[in-house]
N, C-alpha and C positions, 0 to 999 in steps of 0.2 A: 785281492785285498780284505784283510780279515773286517769281521763285525761291519758288514759294507749295512746291512739292516737298521744300524743306529745312527748311520750317517746320514741318513737318506728322508726324505719326508716326499710320498708316492702322490704325486697330480695328473688325473685321468683326460686323458680327452684332448693334450695342449701339443702334439706332438703327429709331424706328417709323415706316410711309410718311403724312408728312405731306398731306393734304387739305386740296382749293382752297376756303378761307375766305370770306366776304363780301366782304370788301377787294377780292378779286381777281381779281369777277365783272365782267362787261362787261355791260349791258342796255341795252335799245331807249328814246328820249326816252321811250317809254308808260311801262315799268316802270317808269326811273326815276321822274316825278313821281308816280306811285303808291303807290311804296315810296318815298321820300326820307322822311329824318331831318330834327331838328334839328340846324342842327352842318354838313352832311355837304357835300361838295363832289365833282360829278362830273364829269369830263372827255370831252371826244371833239377829234380836228384842228381843230375850228373853234370849240364854243359851252362854258359852263362853265354845270352848273345847281347852286346851290346855295341851300340854307332857313337863314333869316335870319328871327328875332323870328315864325316862323308863316307869314312869304311866303316867296316860289319864285322867286328872281332868276335869269333866263338874262340871259346875256352873252357878246359876240361875244367870240373869242380876236383875232381878225385885224379891226383898224381900218383902214375906209376913207375915204375923202374922200367918199365917196357914201354911206353910210350913211342907210339911209332911216328907220331906226326900228321897220321890218316885221321878223321874225324868223322863215324858215321852217325848218320840221320834217322833216325826212327820217323816217320812220316805220322803214327799216334801220339807219338808224346806230345804231355800237351807241358807249358811254358806259361811261366807269371809274371807280371812285371814288379820290380821291383821298386815297391815305391814310396819315393822320396819322405827325407825325413826332415822335420823341422821344431827349432827350438821351441820352447812353449812361450818367448814373447811374440816369436812370429807367427806362430796359428793362432794367437789370440788377439792379434792383429785382423789376421782372419776371419774368425766369428765376429768378432766387432764389424766387420765390413760383412756378415749377416751369412757367410760359408761355415757350413759342416767341418768341424775338426774332430782329431780320433787321440787318444789315448795310446802311443805304442803300447806302455807297461802294461794298463790294465784293461785297453780293448772298449774301454769304452767312451761312445760319442758324446760330442755337446753342439747344441742346434739353438739359434738364437729365435726368439718369435716375432712377433710383429708390432708385439707388446712391450720388445728389449727386453722378457724376461731371458734367461738359461738355462736351456734341460737339457737331461742329461738322458741320453739313449740307451736302454740295454744293450750288450752287445751279445744277447744267447735269441735273438729273436732270428738269426739268419737274415737280415734284410729289415722285415718288420719288429721294430720293438717289440717284448712283451709287456711292458710296464716300462712309465716313464720315469725320472725320479727329477728330483730338484736338489741339488747340493752344492758344497764349496769343491774345488779342486784339492784332491788328494794331495801330500807333500813329494810321494812319488814320481806324480805327474809332474807336477810345476817342474820338479828336477829332471825325469826323462825328456825322450823324445816324442814327436807327433806328427801324424797325417793330416793331412790339411785335403780331403774330401771334396773337389772342385763338382 
């Protein structure tokens, strides 16, 4: 986003630290297979793992003319959960119910406090916001997809 500083007003001490949730963790192949839930999709740079209708499906992301049908798993390769994306309307309803939301487009997170103020949390702080801002939603965020950070 351009000219972000012009769009925000600084508000200090308004937000709590947001801890990493399940959707942000990276797991090994064995951990994914042991804990995968129906409908989840986990990805690495080479493979997708998903559970559909009680079956675990592993597919290669990179297709070659010489695919042998055999799939090799490296025990050390990490996979991350593909986060479900929501419309702005769905995300805003979650925000109204006190759940933090995150713009896929801008990576900015929004959270309501107990006084029903909506706070913007910096995506640059790694789990701890560097600075908290208060502003309205950007047009590209409203048109884009959202994560609901449960």
